[in-house]
N, C-alpha and C positions, 0 to 999 in steps of 0.2 A: 486505639479503640477499634474493635472488630467491626467489619462492615455489616450492616443490618441485612442486606440482601446479597448473598454470596454469588448470585448470578449477574449482578449489576456490573457494568464496565468500570474498571479501575482508572481513575484519573491521576495524572502526575501530581505530586504534592500531598497525596493521601498516604495512609499507612494500612498495613494488613497484618493480622496475627500479632504478635508480640512487638508492635511498634516498628516493624521492619519498613524502611523507606522503599518506595516503589519507583525509584529513579534508575532502575537496573532492568535490563531485559536479557534473556538467554537465547543464544542461537540454538535452534533445535536440531539441525542436521547439516551434513556436508563437511567441508574443510574445517570450519570453526565450530563444529558441534560442541555444545556445552559451554562455550565461551560466554562470559557475562560482559555486557556492554552498558556503560552508564550513559544516561541522556540528561539534558538540562531540565530543571524544574520549571518548564513553561506550562501554564495552566491548561492550554488547549491540547496538550499532547495526551493521547489516549492509545497506548500501544495495543495492537491487535493481540487478543489473548492467545496464550500458547496453544490451547487446543484448537482454536480456529486456524492459527498459522499451520499447525500440523496437518489439518484437513486440507487446507488450501494447497499446500505444497505436495500433498499426495495427489491432488487433482492435476498438478502441474509437473509431476515428476518426469514425464517424457518430453517436456517442453522447455524447461529452464536451462539445461546445459547448452551452452553456445548461443543463448538468446540475448537480445538487446531489450532492456526493460526501462520503463519510466515509473518512478515512485513520485507521483505528482504532489501529494500532501505528505511529505516525507516524515515529519514529526520525529519520533524516536529513531527512525530508519529501520525499524524491525523488518519490514517487508523487503526492502531493497537489499539489506545486509544478508537476509536469509537467502535471497536469490543469488547473490555473489558467492556465498558460502557453498551453494549447490551447483556452481559452475556457470552462472550467467557470463556472457562475454563482455557485457557492459551494462551498468546501471547508472542512470541520471537521477539524482535526488533533487527535488525542487521544493522549497519551502519559503514562506514570506518572512519568517522570523530569523534575524541575523544570528542569534545564539544557536539556533538549530543548525544553520548552515555551517557555522564555525565548528560545532560539535561533530557534524558528519565528516567534514574535511579532516579534522584531527583524528577521528576514529579510523578513517581509511588509511591515513599515514601510519597509525599505530599497528594496523593489521598488515601493513606492507602491501596494500592492494592498489594497483594502478588501473583497475578496471571500473572504478566508480568515480563520479565527480558530483559535487554539490553546487547548486545554483540558487541564488536568492531571487525570488520572483513571486508575485501573485499568480495563482494558477491560471486565471483568465488571461493575464498579460502574457504569460509564457506561451500560451496556445495561440497567440496572435502572430507569432513569428513564423517564418518558413519552416516546414516540418521535414524531418528525416524519420520515416515511419518506424515504429517499434513493434516488436513481437508480442510483448506483454506490457500492459499498463496497470498499475495498482492505484486505486482511488479509495482513499480512506480519509475524507475530510472531517473536520470537527462536527460532531452530531448536531450542534446548534445551528449549523449552516446547511439548509436543504438545497444543495447546489448540484447534486449529481446529474439530474436530467439536462441542465444547461451545459455542464462540463462535458457530458457525453456528446451533445450536439456539436460543441466546439471541436472535440477530438475528431468526429466524423467529418465536419466541414473542412477542417484544416489538413486532413490526410495524415493524422498522427499514428494511425494503426494500420498495420499491413493487412492485406486480405488473408483471412484465416487467423488473424491475431486475436489475442484473448485480453479481456478486461476483467479485473477483480473489483467488485464494488462492495463497500461496507457502509452500513447505515443503521439507524435504529430499527429494531425488528418490527416495531409497531407501524413503521412507515411502509412496510411491504417491499415489493420488488420495485426498484427505480424504473422510471420510464426510459426505454431504450430507443435509439434512433432506428429508422427503417434499415433493414439489412443486418441488424444485430440479432443474434439468437441466444436466448437464455439457456445455458447448459446445466447449471446447478443453482440451487437456492436452499440455504439452511439457516438455522437459528441456533444461537447459543445464549441463553438468558435474554438480555435486552439487545443483543447484537444480531443483526441480520447480515448475512454475507452471501454473495452471489458471484457466479462466473458466467460471462457472456463471450460470444465469438462474433467477430465481424465476418459475415459469410458472403463472399464475393458472388457466389451463385445466386443467393437470394437477392442481392442488390441488382443483379442483371435483370431481374423480373419486376423491379419496383419503379 
């Protein structure tokens, strides 16, 4: 059955167009460009739309090669896999769902990629452990969970992001720009249908004056 609102985010388990199942994503660029990746039919998974991913990785094109990335609400793995395809040095995928973690581990093996690893954990619990700072953090939690301000505070308090590091935040467009910690600077903010997506930087210079 066709979707009534073509701009609404697609949820796993639904169909589009001619009954096509939506448990598949496509890598947009890099080493695995055009490769289709299946993901498990977990109801909370909502892959970042292709056009949003394309814009995001255009923003990050000079940053991703050689970077260390955290995909904290990994879900389908779309963001972390895209980063690996485009030359990230390491991606850590974190998700609370066992099926998701198994899927991501299997996918990395199928791709022959040893630069990624998947960990099963609640996002808040993961951020309580000692940190090794990342260059880029992807935050795309389920839209039903308005957790971004709290998670950003935990990232800042725990030292999870390098000075000058970047954070991608995805949330319902109607919610506006998530509240950011002191010393984080909003660089980009766009909307695609019901999806709001934003890029922020942890600015060490700003922090020195707060």
